[in-house]
C-alpha positions as CSV (number, residue, x, y, z in Angstrom):
1,M,114.3,69.8,84.4
2,G,117.6,71.2,85.6
3,G,118.1,73.6,88.4
4,A,120.8,75.9,89.7
5,S,123.6,74.4,91.7
6,S,123.8,75.1,95.4
7,S,126.8,77.5,94.8
8,E,124.8,79.4,92.1
9,Q,121.8,79.6,94.4
10,T,124.0,81.0,97.2
11,A,125.4,83.6,94.8
12,K,121.9,84.7,93.8
13,T,120.5,84.7,97.4
14,E,119.4,88.2,98.5
15,T,120.8,89.5,101.8
16,P,118.7,91.5,104.2
17,A,120.1,94.6,102.6
18,F,118.6,93.7,99.2
19,F,122.0,92.9,97.6
20,T,122.9,89.5,96.3
21,Q,126.1,87.9,97.5
22,E,127.6,88.5,94.0
23,E,126.7,92.2,94.2
24,L,128.3,92.4,97.7
25,S,131.5,90.9,96.4
26,K,131.6,93.4,93.6
27,L,130.9,96.3,96.0
28,K,133.9,95.2,98.1
29,S,136.1,94.8,95.1
30,E,135.2,98.3,93.7
31,F,135.8,99.9,97.1
32,E,139.2,98.3,97.4
33,T,140.3,99.6,94.0
34,G,138.5,103.0,93.9
35,G,137.2,104.0,97.3
36,V,133.8,105.5,98.0
37,E,133.4,107.2,94.6
38,K,133.8,103.8,92.9
39,V,131.0,102.2,94.9
40,K,128.5,105.0,94.7
41,P,127.3,104.1,91.1
42,L,126.6,100.6,92.3
43,I,124.6,101.8,95.2
44,E,122.8,104.4,93.0
45,K,121.8,101.5,90.6
46,K,120.5,99.4,93.5
47,V,118.4,102.3,94.8
48,T,117.0,102.9,91.3
49,D,116.3,99.2,90.9
50,L,114.5,99.1,94.3
51,N,112.4,102.1,93.3
52,N,111.5,100.5,90.0
53,T,110.6,97.1,91.3
54,E,107.1,96.2,90.2
55,L,104.6,94.0,92.1
56,N,101.6,93.0,90.0
57,I,98.8,91.1,91.9
58,A,96.0,89.5,90.0
59,V,92.5,89.4,91.7
60,T,89.9,87.1,90.0
61,G,86.5,85.9,90.9
62,E,82.9,86.1,89.9
63,A,81.0,89.4,89.7
64,G,79.8,90.4,93.1
65,A,82.5,88.4,94.9
66,G,84.1,91.6,96.4
67,K,87.1,91.9,94.1
68,S,86.9,95.7,93.9
69,A,86.4,96.2,97.6
70,F,89.4,93.9,98.3
71,I,91.6,95.9,95.9
72,N,90.5,99.1,97.6
73,A,91.1,97.6,101.1
74,M,94.6,96.5,100.2
75,R,95.5,100.0,99.1
76,G,93.9,101.7,102.1
77,L,91.1,103.3,100.0
78,R,87.4,103.6,100.2
79,S,85.2,103.3,97.2
80,T,84.7,107.1,97.1
81,D,88.4,107.9,97.1
82,P,90.2,109.0,93.9
83,G,91.7,106.0,92.1
84,A,89.4,103.5,93.9
85,A,88.2,100.5,92.0
86,E,84.5,100.9,91.1
87,V,82.4,98.7,93.4
88,G,79.4,96.9,92.0
89,T,77.8,93.5,91.3
90,T,78.1,93.6,87.5
91,E,81.2,92.6,85.5
92,T,82.0,95.7,83.4
93,T,85.0,94.5,81.4
94,M,86.5,91.4,79.8
95,E,90.0,92.9,80.1
96,P,92.3,93.2,83.1
97,S,91.9,96.6,84.9
98,G,95.0,97.9,86.8
99,Y,94.8,99.9,90.1
100,P,98.1,101.2,91.3
101,H,98.9,102.0,94.9
102,P,98.3,105.7,95.7
103,N,101.8,106.2,97.3
104,L,103.8,103.4,95.6
105,P,102.5,103.1,92.1
106,N,104.8,100.2,91.2
107,V,102.5,98.1,93.3
108,C,99.5,97.4,91.1
109,Y,96.4,95.3,91.8
110,W,94.6,93.9,88.7
111,D,90.9,93.2,88.6
112,L,90.5,90.2,86.3
113,P,87.0,89.1,85.1
114,G,86.0,85.8,86.7
115,I,86.7,82.8,84.5
116,G,83.0,82.0,84.7
117,T,82.1,85.3,83.0
118,T,84.2,84.4,79.9
119,R,84.0,81.6,77.4
120,F,87.7,80.7,77.7
121,P,89.0,77.4,79.2
122,A,91.5,77.9,82.0
123,G,94.6,77.8,79.8
124,K,93.3,80.3,77.2
125,Y,91.9,82.5,80.0
126,L,95.3,82.9,81.5
127,T,96.8,83.7,78.1
128,K,94.1,86.3,77.5
129,M,94.6,87.8,80.9
130,K,98.4,88.2,80.3
131,F,99.3,85.6,82.9
132,K,103.1,86.1,82.9
133,K,102.9,89.7,84.2
134,Y,101.4,88.8,87.6
135,D,103.5,87.8,90.7
136,F,100.6,85.8,92.2
137,F,96.8,85.3,92.0
138,I,94.0,85.9,94.5
139,I,90.9,83.8,93.8
140,I,87.9,85.4,95.6
141,S,84.5,83.9,96.2
142,A,81.6,85.3,98.2
143,F,80.0,81.9,98.3
144,R,81.2,78.4,97.4
145,F,84.3,78.0,95.2
146,R,83.2,76.8,91.7
147,E,84.6,74.1,89.5
148,S,85.9,76.9,87.2
149,D,87.9,78.4,90.1
150,A,89.5,75.1,90.9
151,K,90.4,74.6,87.2
152,L,91.9,78.0,87.1
153,A,94.0,77.3,90.2
154,K,95.3,74.1,88.8
155,E,96.4,75.9,85.6
156,I,98.1,78.6,87.7
157,K,99.9,75.9,89.7
158,R,100.9,74.1,86.5
159,L,102.5,77.3,85.2
160,G,104.5,77.8,88.4
161,K,102.7,80.8,90.0
162,D,101.3,81.1,93.5
163,F,97.6,81.4,94.2
164,Y,95.4,82.0,97.3
165,F,91.8,81.1,97.9
166,V,89.9,83.9,99.7
167,R,86.3,83.6,100.9
168,S,85.0,87.1,101.2
169,K,82.0,88.7,103.0
170,V,82.0,86.5,106.0
171,D,80.8,89.5,108.0
172,L,77.6,89.4,106.0
173,D,77.2,85.7,106.6
174,L,77.5,86.2,110.3
175,Y,75.0,89.1,110.2
176,S,72.5,87.0,108.4
177,T,72.9,84.1,110.8
178,R,72.4,86.4,113.8
179,K,69.2,87.8,112.3
180,E,67.8,84.3,112.1
181,Y,69.1,82.7,115.3
182,K,69.8,85.8,117.5
183,V,72.6,84.2,119.5
184,I,75.3,82.3,117.6
185,N,78.8,80.9,118.3
186,E,80.9,83.0,115.8
187,E,83.8,80.6,115.8
188,E,81.6,77.6,115.0
189,E,79.9,79.5,112.2
190,L,83.2,80.6,110.7
191,E,84.4,77.0,110.9
192,K,81.3,75.8,109.0
193,I,82.1,78.3,106.2
194,R,85.7,77.3,106.1
195,S,84.9,73.5,106.1
196,D,82.4,73.9,103.3
197,C,84.9,75.8,101.1
198,I,87.6,73.2,101.9
199,R,85.3,70.3,101.1
200,K,84.4,71.8,97.7
201,L,88.0,72.3,96.8
202,R,89.0,68.8,97.9
203,E,86.2,67.5,95.7
204,A,87.8,69.5,92.9
205,G,91.2,67.9,93.4
206,F,92.9,70.0,96.0
207,P,93.8,67.6,98.9
208,D,94.9,70.2,101.5
209,P,93.7,73.7,100.5
210,T,94.1,76.8,102.6
211,V,91.1,79.2,102.6
212,F,91.3,82.7,104.1
213,L,88.0,84.1,105.5
214,I,87.9,87.9,105.2
215,S,85.8,91.0,105.4
216,N,86.9,93.8,103.2
217,F,85.6,96.3,105.7
218,E,86.9,94.7,108.9
219,Q,90.5,94.1,108.1
220,D,91.4,93.7,111.8
221,Q,89.2,90.6,112.1
222,Y,88.9,87.1,110.7
223,D,91.9,86.0,108.5
224,F,92.9,89.3,106.8
225,N,96.1,89.6,108.8
226,E,96.9,85.9,108.2
227,L,96.4,86.5,104.5
228,N,98.8,89.4,104.4
229,K,101.4,87.4,106.3
230,G,101.0,84.5,103.9
231,L,101.5,86.7,100.9
232,E,104.5,88.4,102.5
233,G,106.1,85.1,103.5
234,D,105.9,83.7,99.9
235,L,107.5,86.7,98.2
236,K,111.2,87.0,97.6
237,N,113.2,89.7,99.5
238,V,112.9,92.7,97.1
239,K,109.2,92.0,96.2
240,K,108.4,91.4,99.9
241,R,109.9,94.8,100.7
242,I,107.6,96.7,98.4
243,F,104.5,94.6,99.4
244,V,105.0,95.4,103.1
245,L,105.7,99.1,102.4
246,A,102.4,99.3,100.4
247,L,100.3,97.7,103.2
248,P,97.8,100.1,104.9
249,N,98.8,101.0,108.4
250,L,96.2,98.9,110.2
251,S,98.4,97.9,113.2
252,V,101.5,98.8,115.1
253,E,103.0,95.5,113.9
254,I,102.8,96.7,110.2
255,V,104.4,100.0,111.1
256,Q,107.3,98.2,112.8
257,K,107.8,95.9,109.8
258,K,108.0,99.0,107.6
259,N,110.5,100.5,110.0
260,E,112.8,97.4,109.8
261,I,112.7,97.5,106.0
262,L,113.4,101.3,105.8
263,K,116.4,100.9,108.2
264,K,118.1,98.8,105.6
265,H,118.0,101.8,103.2
266,I,119.8,104.2,105.5
267,W,123.4,103.2,104.8
268,M,122.7,103.5,101.0
269,F,121.3,107.0,101.3
270,A,124.2,107.9,103.7
271,T,126.8,106.7,101.2
272,L,125.2,108.6,98.3
273,S,125.0,111.8,100.5
274,G,128.7,111.9,101.3
275,G,131.7,112.0,99.0
276,L,132.3,114.5,96.1
277,G,128.6,115.7,96.1
278,A,128.7,116.8,99.7
279,V,128.6,120.5,100.4
280,P,128.5,122.5,103.7
281,V,125.0,123.0,105.2
282,P,124.4,125.7,107.8
283,G,123.8,124.1,111.2
284,F,125.4,120.8,110.3
285,S,128.8,119.8,111.6
286,L,129.9,118.2,108.3
287,A,129.1,118.5,104.6
288,C,126.5,116.3,103.0
289,D,124.2,116.2,99.9
290,I,121.1,117.7,101.6
291,G,118.9,116.9,98.7
292,I,119.4,113.2,99.2
293,V,118.9,113.5,102.9
294,I,115.6,115.4,102.5
295,G,114.5,113.1,99.7
296,A,115.1,110.0,102.0
297,I,113.1,111.6,104.9
298,V,110.2,112.4,102.6
299,Y,110.2,108.8,101.2
300,F,110.2,107.4,104.8
301,R,107.3,109.7,105.7
302,K,105.3,108.5,102.6
303,C,105.9,104.8,103.3
304,L,104.8,105.2,106.9
305,G,101.6,106.9,105.8
306,L,102.3,110.3,107.4
307,D,101.8,112.4,104.3
308,D,98.7,114.6,104.3
309,A,96.7,112.4,101.8
310,S,97.4,109.2,103.6
311,L,96.4,110.7,107.0
312,Q,93.2,112.0,105.5
313,R,92.3,108.7,104.0
314,L,93.1,106.9,107.2
315,A,91.0,109.4,109.2
316,E,88.0,108.9,106.9
317,R,88.3,105.1,107.0
318,A,88.7,105.0,110.8
319,G,85.9,107.5,111.3
320,K,88.2,109.8,113.3
321,P,89.0,113.6,112.9
322,V,92.2,114.0,110.9
323,E,93.3,116.5,113.5
324,D,93.3,113.8,116.1
325,L,95.7,111.8,114.0
326,K,97.9,114.7,113.2
327,A,98.2,115.5,116.9
328,E,100.3,112.3,117.2
329,V,102.9,113.7,114.7
330,K,105.5,116.4,115.5
331,A,104.3,119.5,113.6
332,S,107.7,119.8,111.9
333,L,107.2,116.4,110.3
334,L,103.9,117.3,108.7
335,G,105.1,120.2,106.5
336,E,108.0,120.8,104.1
337,I,111.2,119.1,105.2
338,T,114.1,121.5,105.0
339,S,117.6,121.7,106.4
340,D,116.2,124.1,109.0
341,V,113.7,121.5,110.1
342,I,116.4,118.9,110.4
343,V,118.5,121.2,112.6
344,R,115.5,122.3,114.7
345,L,114.6,118.6,115.4
346,G,118.1,118.0,116.5
347,W,118.8,115.2,114.0
348,G,122.1,116.7,112.9
349,A,123.3,118.1,116.2
350,A,125.9,115.5,117.0
351,V,128.1,112.8,115.4
352,V,128.8,109.8,117.5
353,T,130.4,106.5,116.7
354,V,128.3,103.8,115.0
355,S,129.4,100.2,115.7
356,A,129.4,97.5,112.9
357,L,126.5,95.8,114.6
358,E,124.3,98.8,114.0
359,F,124.5,98.2,110.2
360,A,123.7,94.5,110.4
361,L,125.1,94.0,106.9
362,D,127.3,91.2,105.7
363,F,130.0,93.5,104.3
364,V,130.4,95.8,107.3
365,P,134.0,94.7,107.9
366,V,134.9,96.3,104.5
367,I,132.4,99.1,104.1
368,G,132.6,100.0,107.8
369,S,136.3,100.8,107.4
370,I,135.4,103.5,104.8
371,F,134.0,105.9,107.3
372,G,135.6,107.4,110.3
373,A,133.8,108.7,113.3
374,G,133.8,112.2,111.9
375,S,132.7,111.4,108.3
376,S,129.8,112.9,106.5
377,F,128.5,109.3,106.0
378,L,128.3,108.9,109.7
379,M,126.5,112.2,110.2
380,T,124.0,111.4,107.5
381,Y,123.5,107.9,108.9
382,K,122.6,109.4,112.3
383,I,120.3,112.0,110.8
384,L,118.3,109.5,108.9
385,S,118.2,107.0,111.8
386,A,116.9,109.7,114.1
387,A,114.4,110.9,111.5
388,L,113.1,107.3,110.9
389,K,112.8,106.8,114.6
390,D,110.7,109.9,115.1
391,L,108.5,109.1,112.0
392,T,108.0,105.5,113.2
393,E,107.0,106.6,116.7
394,S,104.5,109.1,115.1
395,A,103.1,106.4,112.8
396,E,102.6,104.0,115.8
397,G,100.8,106.8,117.7
398,V,98.6,107.5,114.6
399,V,97.5,103.9,114.3
400,K,96.7,103.6,118.0
401,V,94.5,106.7,117.9
402,A,92.9,105.6,114.6
403,F,91.8,102.2,115.7
404,A,91.3,102.8,119.5
405,S,88.0,101.5,120.7
406,E,85.6,104.1,121.9
């Protein structure tokens, strides 16, 4: 089977700014012939494409394996929250059921009936479950992986998709063992569970399987973090972006990853905010499209889990008063974002020079020359950078309070 040449692969490789090398070349060419107004449509298209990027994750396993609880955990929901997957031990449907992320609905987890609950062989099962729409598969078991799970994994692999073996409910296994033996070595017990899963999968034809041990209700323990890192690492740039932004804020590390991703959006919003659409704004030293600026800040806030609904869900999940979480956020960041709020927080007070290094983009030598020290691009860039900094620090404070040990 033929593949792309190395030069073709390089042209299609995505840069850290979510543009391919081919797109960057076109951006440079358009600017050289038509200036800022010529590149704005290209950037608008990229922003639209990023917002419309879909990530579809299939979750399959036997009834009672914890699929619904896993889907809820990955979306930061409890079973009683609106939009949560119904938790139970009975398979209720023979069709895939989609559960979109509450803040980023283009990220959707799909609950697939376990292959053992259908009469289809692995190949026909995947066709029936609309195999092609999913970016990867999570195969969950609360006990031992069955032969049907292994057959399904082999078929997924044959068709060129990634899959992950997840052993759920290890917290219940440890609880049961403690009830019987009182004192246990938790690491040894977990290794027994892992070894048993690996042995069964090897017997089924997987020579070196990786099995993630998780609890859907204790995501800071066991292998949940390693699972998320594995999923993130196997995704391409743009898909990785939306996966990370959709993760629940369970650690400062996740907040910081989101911050790094959102930083790469700032120059695009700043470019769109300047130019012909810019108008004077009271309290600002230069003109800009204030609607784009406010929209970007609201988007940052939502991705960082600082909107009211996200804070309420996190408070209920962590068992902390929502007021304690909100106390970590500047009051002005919690309400409606307006030009007055931006001025009051000092984000638009000064315009200073931004070096090329701050952009960390491959095409800075060209794009950087567009904007002088007094441009509206530079002012907008500084406003959004300051806003993201404040929002990130607030999100870090919220996570620390939410998951602080008593």
